[in-house]
C-alpha positions as CSV (number, residue, x, y, z in Angstrom):
1,M,117.1,103.9,107.0
2,A,120.2,101.7,106.5
3,E,120.4,100.3,103.0
4,D,121.7,97.0,104.2
5,A,118.5,96.5,106.1
6,L,116.0,97.3,103.3
7,W,115.8,93.7,102.1
8,K,114.6,92.6,105.6
9,L,111.5,94.8,105.4
10,P,108.2,93.3,104.5
11,A,106.8,94.3,101.1
12,T,104.2,96.6,102.6
13,A,107.0,98.6,104.3
14,Q,109.2,98.6,101.3
15,A,106.5,100.0,99.1
16,E,105.5,102.6,101.7
17,A,109.2,103.7,101.9
18,V,109.5,104.2,98.1
19,R,106.1,105.9,97.8
20,G,107.0,108.3,100.6
21,G,110.4,109.1,99.2
22,H,112.2,107.7,102.3
23,V,114.3,105.5,100.0
24,S,114.6,105.2,96.2
25,A,113.5,102.2,94.2
26,V,117.1,101.9,93.0
27,E,118.4,101.7,96.6
28,L,115.8,99.1,97.5
29,L,116.7,97.0,94.5
30,D,120.4,97.3,95.1
31,S,119.9,96.1,98.7
32,H,118.2,93.0,97.3
33,L,120.8,92.5,94.6
34,D,123.5,92.5,97.2
35,R,121.5,90.0,99.3
36,I,121.2,87.8,96.2
37,A,124.9,87.9,95.5
38,Q,125.6,86.9,99.1
39,T,122.9,84.3,99.5
40,D,122.0,82.6,96.2
41,P,125.3,80.7,95.8
42,R,124.5,78.9,99.0
43,V,120.9,77.9,98.1
44,N,120.6,78.0,94.3
45,A,117.1,79.3,94.3
46,L,117.3,81.7,91.3
47,T,117.9,80.5,87.7
48,R,118.5,84.0,86.4
49,V,119.0,87.4,88.1
50,L,117.3,90.2,86.1
51,A,119.7,92.9,87.4
52,D,119.9,95.2,84.3
53,S,116.2,95.3,83.5
54,A,115.3,95.6,87.2
55,R,117.5,98.5,87.6
56,E,116.0,100.3,84.6
57,T,112.5,99.6,86.0
58,A,113.6,101.0,89.4
59,R,115.0,104.1,87.7
60,R,111.7,104.7,85.9
61,I,109.9,104.4,89.2
62,D,112.2,107.0,90.8
63,R,111.8,109.4,87.9
64,R,108.0,109.2,88.1
65,R,108.0,109.8,91.9
66,A,110.3,112.8,91.4
67,A,107.9,114.1,88.8
68,G,105.1,113.9,91.4
69,E,103.3,110.9,89.8
70,A,101.4,108.6,92.2
71,L,103.1,105.2,92.4
72,G,101.4,101.8,92.6
73,P,100.7,99.8,95.8
74,L,103.8,97.7,95.3
75,A,106.1,100.6,94.4
76,G,109.7,99.3,94.0
77,V,109.1,95.9,95.6
78,P,111.3,93.2,94.1
79,F,109.6,89.9,93.2
80,T,110.7,86.6,91.7
81,V,108.8,84.7,89.0
82,K,108.7,80.9,88.7
83,E,110.7,79.5,85.8
84,S,107.5,78.2,84.2
85,T,105.7,81.6,84.1
86,A,106.3,83.9,81.2
87,V,108.3,87.1,81.7
88,A,108.6,89.2,78.5
89,G,111.9,88.9,76.8
90,V,113.4,86.4,79.3
91,P,113.7,82.7,78.7
92,T,111.0,80.5,80.3
93,T,112.9,77.3,80.4
94,F,110.9,75.1,82.7
95,G,114.3,74.0,83.9
96,A,114.7,71.8,80.8
97,E,117.6,71.8,78.3
98,R,115.1,71.6,75.4
99,F,113.6,75.0,76.3
100,R,116.9,76.8,77.3
101,D,116.2,79.6,74.8
102,L,112.4,79.7,74.8
103,V,111.6,83.5,75.0
104,T,108.1,84.9,75.0
105,P,107.3,88.5,74.0
106,D,104.7,89.1,76.7
107,D,104.4,88.9,80.4
108,A,101.9,86.3,81.8
109,P,98.9,88.1,83.2
110,P,100.0,87.9,86.9
111,V,103.4,89.3,86.0
112,A,101.8,92.1,84.1
113,R,99.6,92.9,87.1
114,L,102.5,93.0,89.5
115,R,104.4,95.3,87.1
116,A,101.4,97.6,86.7
117,A,101.4,97.9,90.5
118,D,105.1,99.1,90.2
119,A,106.7,95.9,91.6
120,V,110.0,95.0,90.0
121,P,110.9,91.5,88.6
122,V,114.3,90.7,90.0
123,G,114.8,87.0,89.3
124,R,113.5,83.6,88.2
125,G,112.7,80.8,90.7
126,N,114.0,77.3,90.1
127,V,111.5,74.4,89.6
128,P,111.6,70.7,89.2
129,T,112.2,70.0,85.5
130,L,109.1,70.8,83.5
131,I,107.4,71.1,86.9
132,L,106.9,67.4,86.5
133,A,110.1,65.8,87.9
134,G,108.8,65.6,91.5
135,M,108.0,67.7,94.6
136,H,111.7,68.5,95.2
137,T,113.0,71.5,93.3
138,R,115.7,70.0,91.1
139,S,116.0,70.9,87.4
140,E,118.0,69.5,84.5
141,L,119.3,73.0,83.7
142,F,119.9,74.5,87.1
143,G,120.4,71.7,89.6
144,D,119.0,71.4,93.2
145,T,117.6,74.2,95.3
146,V,118.6,74.0,98.9
147,N,116.3,74.4,101.9
148,P,117.9,77.3,103.9
149,W,116.8,75.8,107.2
150,D,118.7,72.5,106.6
151,P,120.3,71.3,103.3
152,A,119.3,67.7,104.3
153,V,115.6,68.3,103.6
154,T,113.8,69.5,100.5
155,P,112.5,73.1,100.1
156,G,109.5,71.5,98.4
157,G,108.1,72.4,95.1
158,S,107.3,73.0,92.4
159,S,107.5,76.7,93.5
160,G,110.5,75.9,95.6
161,G,112.9,78.4,94.2
162,D,110.6,81.3,94.8
163,A,109.8,80.1,98.4
164,V,113.5,80.0,99.2
165,A,114.1,83.4,97.6
166,V,111.4,84.9,99.8
167,A,112.5,83.0,102.9
168,T,116.1,84.3,102.6
169,G,115.3,87.9,101.8
170,M,116.4,87.8,98.2
171,A,112.9,89.1,97.2
172,A,109.9,90.3,99.2
173,L,107.4,88.4,97.0
174,G,107.5,85.3,94.9
175,L,105.0,84.4,92.1
176,G,104.4,80.7,91.8
177,N,101.5,78.4,91.0
178,D,99.7,75.5,92.6
179,S,97.7,72.6,91.3
180,G,97.9,70.4,94.4
181,G,100.3,72.0,96.9
182,S,103.0,73.6,94.7
183,L,102.7,76.9,96.7
184,R,101.6,75.6,100.1
185,V,104.1,72.8,100.5
186,P,107.2,74.9,99.9
187,A,105.7,77.6,102.1
188,Q,105.4,75.1,104.9
189,F,108.9,73.7,104.3
190,C,110.6,77.1,104.1
191,G,108.7,79.0,106.8
192,V,106.9,81.5,104.7
193,A,103.2,82.3,103.8
194,A,101.5,81.6,100.5
195,L,98.1,82.1,98.9
196,K,96.5,79.5,96.6
197,P,93.5,81.4,95.2
198,S,90.1,80.1,94.1
199,T,89.9,78.8,90.5
200,G,89.0,81.8,88.5
201,R,90.2,84.5,91.0
202,F,93.4,85.5,89.3
203,P,93.8,85.6,85.5
204,S,96.6,83.5,84.0
205,D,97.8,82.1,80.7
206,H,100.0,79.0,80.8
207,R,100.3,78.7,77.0
208,V,104.1,79.2,77.0
209,L,104.9,76.1,74.8
210,G,102.5,76.9,72.0
211,P,99.2,78.6,71.0
212,D,96.9,75.7,72.1
213,D,95.2,75.6,75.5
214,P,95.7,72.5,77.6
215,G,92.9,70.1,78.7
216,P,90.5,70.6,81.5
217,A,92.7,69.3,84.3
218,S,95.4,71.8,83.5
219,Q,92.9,74.6,82.9
220,F,91.0,74.2,86.2
221,L,93.6,72.8,88.7
222,V,96.6,75.2,88.1
223,T,96.3,78.6,89.9
224,D,98.9,81.2,90.1
225,G,99.6,82.8,93.5
226,P,102.0,84.7,95.7
227,L,104.5,83.8,98.4
228,A,105.5,86.3,101.0
229,R,107.0,86.5,104.5
230,T,103.9,88.0,106.1
231,V,100.1,87.7,105.6
232,A,99.8,91.4,105.1
233,D,102.2,91.1,102.1
234,L,100.0,88.3,100.7
235,R,97.0,90.5,101.1
236,L,98.6,93.4,99.2
237,A,99.6,91.0,96.4
238,Y,96.1,89.5,96.4
239,E,94.5,92.9,95.9
240,V,96.8,93.5,92.9
241,L,96.4,90.1,91.3
242,A,92.6,89.7,91.6
243,G,90.4,90.6,88.7
244,T,89.6,89.8,85.1
245,D,91.7,89.9,81.9
246,P,90.7,89.2,78.3
247,R,93.4,86.7,78.0
248,D,91.8,84.5,80.5
249,P,88.0,83.9,80.2
250,R,88.1,81.8,83.4
251,A,88.7,84.8,85.6
252,V,85.5,86.1,87.0
253,P,84.6,89.6,88.3
254,V,84.0,88.6,91.9
255,P,84.7,91.3,94.5
256,A,88.0,90.8,96.4
257,Y,86.2,91.1,99.7
258,G,82.9,89.5,100.6
259,A,80.2,90.3,103.2
260,R,81.3,90.2,106.9
261,L,80.0,87.0,108.6
262,P,77.9,87.4,111.7
263,G,79.1,86.3,115.1
264,P,82.2,84.2,115.7
265,V,83.3,82.6,112.5
266,P,83.1,78.8,112.7
267,V,86.4,77.0,111.8
268,A,86.5,73.2,111.3
269,V,89.8,71.5,112.4
270,V,91.0,68.3,110.8
271,A,94.6,67.5,111.7
272,D,94.6,64.1,109.9
273,P,92.6,64.3,106.7
274,G,91.2,60.9,105.7
275,G,92.7,59.3,108.8
276,H,95.9,58.3,106.9
277,G,98.3,59.4,109.6
278,V,99.9,62.7,110.6
279,H,103.3,63.4,112.2
280,P,103.0,64.4,115.9
281,A,104.8,67.7,115.2
282,V,102.4,68.6,112.5
283,R,99.4,67.7,114.6
284,R,100.8,70.0,117.3
285,A,101.2,72.7,114.7
286,V,97.5,72.4,113.8
287,E,96.5,72.4,117.5
288,T,98.7,75.5,118.1
289,A,97.1,77.3,115.2
290,A,93.6,76.3,116.4
291,E,94.3,77.7,119.9
292,A,95.5,80.9,118.2
293,L,92.2,81.2,116.4
294,R,90.2,80.5,119.5
295,D,92.2,83.3,121.2
296,A,91.3,85.6,118.3
297,G,87.6,84.9,118.8
298,Y,86.9,82.2,116.2
299,D,84.5,79.4,116.9
300,V,87.0,76.5,116.5
301,R,85.6,73.0,116.4
302,E,87.3,69.7,115.7
303,V,85.3,67.7,113.1
304,P,85.6,64.0,112.1
305,D,86.9,64.6,108.5
306,V,86.7,66.6,105.3
307,P,84.3,65.6,102.5
308,R,85.0,62.7,100.1
309,L,88.7,62.9,100.5
310,D,89.8,59.5,99.1
311,E,87.2,59.8,96.2
312,A,88.7,63.2,95.4
313,L,92.2,61.9,95.4
314,D,91.3,59.0,93.1
315,A,89.4,61.2,90.6
316,Y,92.1,63.8,90.6
317,G,94.8,61.2,89.7
318,R,92.7,59.5,87.1
319,I,91.7,62.8,85.3
320,V,95.2,64.2,85.4
321,M,96.8,60.9,84.1
322,T,94.2,60.6,81.4
323,E,94.9,64.0,80.1
324,F,98.7,63.5,80.4
325,A,99.0,60.0,79.0
326,P,99.1,60.9,75.2
327,A,102.0,63.3,75.6
328,W,104.0,61.2,78.0
329,P,106.2,59.3,75.4
330,V,107.5,62.7,74.3
331,V,107.5,64.5,77.6
332,R,109.6,61.8,79.3
333,T,112.4,62.4,76.9
334,L,112.6,66.1,78.0
335,L,112.9,65.4,81.7
336,G,116.6,64.6,81.8
337,P,118.3,61.7,83.6
338,G,116.0,60.2,86.2
339,G,113.5,63.1,85.8
340,D,110.8,60.7,84.5
341,R,110.7,58.6,87.6
342,Y,108.0,60.6,89.5
343,I,105.5,60.7,86.7
344,G,106.4,57.2,85.6
345,M,105.5,55.9,89.0
346,S,102.3,57.9,88.9
347,M,101.4,56.4,85.5
348,E,102.1,52.9,86.8
349,R,99.9,53.4,89.8
350,T,97.0,55.3,88.0
351,S,96.0,54.1,84.6
352,P,94.3,56.5,82.1
353,A,90.5,56.3,81.9
354,D,88.6,55.4,78.8
355,A,86.0,57.8,77.4
356,D,83.1,56.4,79.5
357,E,85.1,56.5,82.7
358,L,86.3,60.0,82.0
359,V,82.7,61.2,81.7
360,R,81.8,59.5,85.0
361,L,84.9,61.2,86.6
362,T,83.8,64.6,85.5
363,G,80.6,64.0,87.4
364,T,82.6,62.9,90.4
365,W,84.5,66.2,90.2
366,M,81.3,68.2,90.4
367,G,80.1,66.0,93.2
368,V,83.2,66.7,95.2
369,R,82.9,70.4,94.7
370,R,79.3,70.2,95.8
371,A,80.2,68.3,98.9
372,W,82.9,70.9,99.8
373,A,80.4,73.7,99.2
374,G,78.0,72.1,101.7
375,F,80.8,71.5,104.3
376,L,82.0,75.1,104.0
377,D,78.4,76.4,104.3
378,A,78.4,75.1,107.8
379,Y,82.1,75.9,108.5
380,P,83.3,78.8,106.4
381,L,86.9,77.9,107.2
382,L,88.9,74.7,107.5
383,L,92.2,74.5,109.4
384,G,94.6,71.6,108.5
385,P,98.1,70.8,107.4
386,S,99.6,71.6,104.1
387,F,101.8,68.5,104.4
388,T,101.3,66.0,107.1
389,E,105.0,65.6,107.9
390,P,107.9,68.0,108.6
391,P,110.2,68.6,105.6
392,V,111.3,65.3,104.0
393,A,114.5,64.3,102.2
394,P,115.1,65.7,98.7
395,G,113.8,63.4,96.0
396,L,111.9,61.1,98.4
397,E,108.9,61.1,96.0
398,S,111.1,59.7,93.1
399,R,113.2,57.3,95.1
400,D,110.9,54.3,95.2
401,R,107.2,53.4,95.4
402,A,107.1,53.8,99.2
403,G,108.5,57.3,99.0
404,H,106.2,58.2,96.1
405,E,103.1,57.1,98.1
406,R,104.4,58.8,101.3
407,V,104.7,62.2,99.6
408,G,101.4,61.8,97.8
409,A,99.7,61.1,101.1
410,G,101.5,64.0,102.8
411,M,100.0,66.6,100.5
412,R,96.5,65.0,100.3
413,L,94.6,68.0,101.7
414,C,96.3,70.3,99.2
415,T,95.3,67.9,96.4
416,A,91.7,67.6,97.5
417,T,91.2,71.4,98.0
418,S,92.8,72.1,94.6
419,F,90.4,69.6,93.0
420,A,87.5,71.5,94.7
421,G,88.8,74.8,93.4
422,L,89.0,76.4,96.9
423,P,91.2,79.2,98.2
424,A,93.8,78.5,100.9
425,V,96.5,80.4,102.8
426,A,99.5,78.6,104.2
427,V,101.0,80.3,107.3
428,P,103.9,79.3,109.6
429,T,103.3,78.3,113.2
430,G,106.8,77.9,114.5
431,T,109.6,75.3,114.4
432,A,110.3,71.9,115.7
433,D,113.8,70.4,115.8
434,G,115.1,73.4,113.8
435,L,112.7,73.0,110.9
436,P,109.6,75.2,110.1
437,L,106.1,74.0,110.6
438,G,102.9,75.5,109.3
439,V,99.2,75.0,108.5
440,Q,96.7,76.0,105.8
441,V,93.4,77.8,106.2
442,V,91.0,76.7,103.5
443,G,87.8,78.8,102.7
444,R,84.7,79.0,100.7
445,A,85.2,79.7,97.0
446,F,86.1,83.3,96.4
447,R,86.5,84.1,100.1
448,E,90.2,84.5,100.1
449,D,89.6,87.4,102.4
450,L,88.3,85.1,105.2
451,C,91.4,82.9,104.8
452,L,93.7,85.9,105.0
453,D,91.9,87.2,108.1
454,A,92.3,83.9,109.9
455,A,95.9,83.4,108.7
456,G,96.7,86.9,109.9
457,A,95.2,86.1,113.3
458,I,97.5,83.0,113.6
459,E,100.5,85.0,112.5
460,D,99.7,87.8,115.0
461,R,99.9,85.3,117.9
462,L,102.6,82.9,116.6
463,G,105.0,85.3,114.8
464,V,106.9,85.4,111.5
465,L,109.8,83.0,110.8
466,A,111.6,84.7,107.9
467,P,113.8,86.2,106.6
468,I,116.6,83.8,107.6
469,D,120.2,83.3,106.7
470,P,120.9,79.9,105.1
471,R,122.1,77.3,107.6
472,G,125.0,75.2,106.4
473,A,123.7,75.3,102.8
474,R,125.8,74.5,99.8
475,S,125.2,75.3,96.2
476,G,123.3,72.7,94.2
477,R,124.8,73.8,90.9
């Protein structure tokens, strides 16, 4: 097995090679470190390379294997961690100058779970400043991350650095999070796969900036999840990340796999959620994925629309802005030059609710979840776009009100399904005009397994797009 090819292998094959003694964890890591040295200057995906600590971890794995110890399911697999998720002893900067030296003593729960499975943290993925400066991955500290398919378009965000790292082979897995598309949109824009789990499926702890927990919107909308090049790799990461943890009382002990559904599984297809428009190339991607599922034996049916979409989008915005408004005068000073434009436009468009309105909105939230539960009782899976356009220009969402509204509309199915707490898997479907396209498969709460099965069927028929070499990319530093 040639060392220079190790980084190209999927995570499942990398772990199998290390466990079987066909390659050492150090050799696997060095292959990725060489790839990072060659590639990251062109795409600026990583804010920090953890070479020394990663090499020591890899050496420990090799010593354990030599001693006859059984290794974990992700033995030696390098992964990146989003700059907003805690890694013990490493700064968690959120891309902001103010937090340049913010170091936490403990791993966040998903990082700890990946480590326990013998995966190796190799780097930190860039984010929009404070994960609030927009959809495009551009931070005050680290600059712009470049889409490896075309530097003229955004890689998406806010988990954009990790998506680019996975797409270009700098890591086999990326750990990001998603509250309305932050995993699924960069997956679509970079040609990789991503899993946004049900609320409560993976344990997490986002208290990096202090001991206090955030409000309900932040508690129930943000879910950590993996990015990978193949659905099988997502499944492996899913099995490792699922479960409970005393640090997160939200995580529930639901089995990772549910009962097999009888007969052909019904799949609802909605290419244009809410009827607000969809790019022809994205519509074709949805149609192509639908045909792949039909070929795999699914009962695929086009349906008029998803439940209560516009109501969900309005309630999502009002609740989030209400929770966010008190901190905004301070937060906007931490976002760097121009970094406040995206949230500023959101605040102008969506005013905070008063106490009575907020109580009503929490009822709406439950009603939206109930409506989705009924919809998915009839159709256990929904096929639709993660973003209703091909990749857009960097910073479009912060340029002006029209761009802001266009990006918000593009990710509307992600927003609504996050609001409903549902699992979804983003999977590529091919390319158009040299740019990747993809879809998402949304499922019943805690049926990530159904989403992974369907996404795997799509991938089996349409292929895998990554890893790729950056195409004409320049550093954003």
